[in-house]
N, C-alpha and C positions, 0 to 999 in steps of 0.2 A: 428454557429461554437461552437463546444460543447465537452468537454472532460468528461468521467464519469469514475470517482474513484471506485475501488471498492476493499474493503479489502478482503483477502484470506479468505476460508471457515476453519470452524472450526477444530484446531488440539488439540494434546492431551495436558491435563494438568499434571501439575508435573513438569514441565523442564522447564527450560531458553530457552527464544525466541530466539531474534536478527537474528544471522548467522546460526542457528538451522537449519539443512538439514532433521528434522522431518515431516513427511508428514500428511495427512488429517487424521481425525476418519471416519467412516463412515458417520456419522453426515454430517462433513464438506462436503464430496462426493456429497451427496444428496442436500444439500444446493448450492452447485457450480450447479448442474446440473437443479434442480430448477430456478436458476436464469436464466441460457442459453434458456430454455424454453420459460420465461418470456419474456426475450429481444427478441428472434426470433418471437415471438408470438406480440410485438406490435412495430413492422418496423416504422410508422409513428411517434411515438414517440422517440424513440433512434437512430434508422438509421447507425448501429456500421458498419463502414468500415474499420477500423485498430486496432488491439488488440496490447497492448505493455503488458510486464509483468515481475517483479522481476523473477531471476530464483533461489529462492529457492523453496525448493523442495512444501511447503505448498503451495506456489502461485501457481506452474507449475503444479501442479495436482488440483488447482482449474481452472487454465487456458484450460488444456486440454479437460475438460467437455466443458468448453465455447466453445473453436475449433470442437468438433465434433459436435455442434448442429448448429453452427454459419456459419462454413466453411469458417473460415476466417483464415489464418496461422498467427500464432503469433512471433513477435519478442520477443525475450529473454534477457533482459540486466540487471547485478549486480548494475546498476547505480539505481534501484528502491527497492535495498533491505533494510529491516530496519536495525537499528544502529548495527556496528559490535560489538556484545560483548566478541570478542575474544575468549578465551580459555573458556569460560562460556558456547559458543553457545551448544543448546540442553542438558545441564549438568542437571542432576536431582535437584532439589533445594533443595533438603536435603544435598546432596552433597557440592552444590555450598555455600550452609549456612555455613556449616562447614570448607571449605578450603578458601573462601573468605568472610568470615563475614563482613556483613555490603556494600557491593559494590552490588548496584543497578542503574539502570538506571538514576533514580531521586536523588542520592547521589553522583553522580561525581560532580566537577567542571565541568564547561563550558571546558575549556583546558585541564582536566585529562581523560586520555583515559582509558576505561576498559583493564584488562592483554590481551595483545595480540590483542587489538582492536583500536577502533577509539576513538578521543574525540566528544561529545556533540555536539560542533562549527564546528567541522568538517563535524560530519553529517550533520546539516543542511546545510553548505555550498555545499555538496554534491548535497542535495535534491533539495536546491533552485537553483542550476546550469541545473541540469537536467530538471525541471519543465520550467523553461525560455528558454532553448533548444527546447522543445517539443512545446512551444509556438509561438515561431517564426517560427519553420518549418510550423506549422499550418496557421500562419500569412502569409506567402510567399507560401503558397499552395505549400510545398515542400514535405508536409505527406497529405493525405486525412481525413480530418475529416467526419465522428466524431470518436472520441477515446476512447476506453473502455482501460483503465489502472488498471491493477491488480496488488497489491500492499499492502502493512500492515498497521496496525493501526497507527504506530507510525509517519509514513510517511504521511498518511492522515491527520494526528493531527496538522503535523507541515504546511502543508499547508493551513489548516484551518487560522493559523496565519499569514502565508503569505499573503496570501490571501485578508484577511481582514486587514493588514497593522498596525498587532499588532506586539511587540518585544515575540520571542519565545526563551524562555530557556527550560531546559530538567528538570524542576520543575514545566512549565505552567501545568494548570489544562486539563483534556481530553475532547473532545467534544465526543457525544453520536458517536458511530463507530463500529456498529456490523458486527460480520460474515457476511458476501457475499452482506452485505448493499451497494447502491449506491449513491452517489454523486456527483453531476452534477454543472460542473464549465463552466460555457459559455461566450461568447465573447461580451461583450455589451458596448456601448458607447466608442470604444477605450479602454476597458480595461476587464479585467477576473474576473468575478467575483461568488461567490458561489450561485447558485439558487435552487437549493433542495439538502434537506440534509437526510441522514440515510436511505434511500429507502430500506423499506425490504418487499414489496406487494407481492414478489414471496415466501416469507416463509411461 
């Protein structure tokens, strides 16, 4: 019983991410296509039966490339989105620095929201609840394993802390999470553990 966490393909530099609806650059599309081909050609290792995805553009465009190759219909949901950075979403970095100086993901207090967005604590609880629900559905066989979950770097990083039993804050260091990298979470001895990290063999 496995969950494969995948970060979306490469998107455009120079803009704030979060709930940005900016899509992939050409390299990101190619990365996604290569990942799809790799998963398709290694069914004995991955055996994907279910695809879940964030509904933000960069994740959707990644997932569509995978769908075309794996022939599995995706369930898209906003619960797997990156942290909601409100009115800064998709804003050019220069404009954001002029209008909202000093406001970054790691400068917020845990209970201080982005302007028009969510707090780091709310983000943590949203992802924890979504992941707990996913694991429960797999454990009671309400959802077919193995699951491919296409999401965002901040989400996967948070899940590393959650699965390792370590405290997470928005100032916690980031684990290596490359574009279209695969991170394997597996059910072992009645608990979910990370068994493979940041796999990019397809690139």
